[in-house]
C-alpha positions in Angstrom: -0.2 0.3 0.2 1.1 3.4 -0.7 0.9 6.0 1.6 -1.1 9.4 0.4 0.1 12.2 2.2 -2.5 13.8 3.9 -3.2 17.4 3.5 -3.8 19.7 5.7 -7.3 21.0 6.6 -7.5 24.6 5.6 -7.8 27.1 8.4 -9.6 30.4 8.7 -8.0 33.2 10.7 -10.1 33.8 13.8 -12.3 36.9 13.4 -11.5 39.2 16.8 -14.3 41.8 17.7 -17.8 41.6 17.8 -20.3 40.0 14.6 -22.9 41.4 13.6 -25.7 39.4 10.7 -27.6 41.1 7.8 -30.6 41.4 10.1 -29.1 43.1 12.9 -27.9 45.8 10.6 -30.7 46.1 8.6 -32.5 47.1 11.9 -30.6 48.7 13.2 -30.7 51.1 10.3 -33.9 51.2 10.4 -33.9 52.4 13.6 -31.6 55.1 13.1 -33.2 56.6 10.5 -36.7 56.4 12.6 -35.1 58.1 15.1 -33.7 60.7 12.7 -37.5 61.2 11.2 -38.4 61.5 14.9 -36.0 64.1 15.4 -36.5 66.3 12.4 -33.0 65.8 11.1 -34.0 64.2 7.9 -37.0 65.7 6.0 -40.7 64.0 6.0 -40.7 63.4 2.6 -37.1 62.8 2.1 -37.6 58.8 2.8 -40.9 57.9 1.4 
C-alpha cells in the first residue's frame, strides 16, 4: 500500500471583535433612520 500524504485542513483566521448579522444591521439602520426622522434631522418627504 502506498501512503498518500494527508492534506492539512484549511484553517480560517479567527475573527476578532463582535460579529453582526445582516438582519441586525438592517434593524439598526431602520431604527437609526426612524430616530433621525422623529428628531427632524431628515425632512418628512425625503424617505418615502
